[in-house]
C-alpha positions, 0 to 999 in steps of 0.5 A: 449537469456540468455541461449545463453549467459550462454552457451557462458560464460561456453564455454569461461570459459573452455579455459580462466578460469584464465586470468593470466594463459592464458597470461603467456602461450602466453608470453612463446610461443611467447618468444620461437617462437622469440628465435627459429626464430632468431636462438638464440636456436635450435630445441631441446633447443627450445622444452625444453624451451617451455616444461619447461616454460609451466610446471613452469607456470602450477605448479605456477597456481596450487600452487596459486589455492591451496592457495585459 
C-alpha cells in the first residue's frame, strides 16, 4: 500500500509541484475567460493576455526557484 501512496504522490508532484504556481495559473486562466465571456476583450487580445500572463507567472516562479 505504501508503494501505491508513493506512486500517487510522485504523480501528483508532476502536476502540482508548487501550489502557488498552480493557483496563479488558474487565476490567470479564469480571469481571461471571464474577460472573454463578458466581451471586454476580443479573441486576439484575450490570447495575448493569456500568453503574457502565463509567461510572467513562469518567469516569477523560475526567479523564486533560483533563489532557493
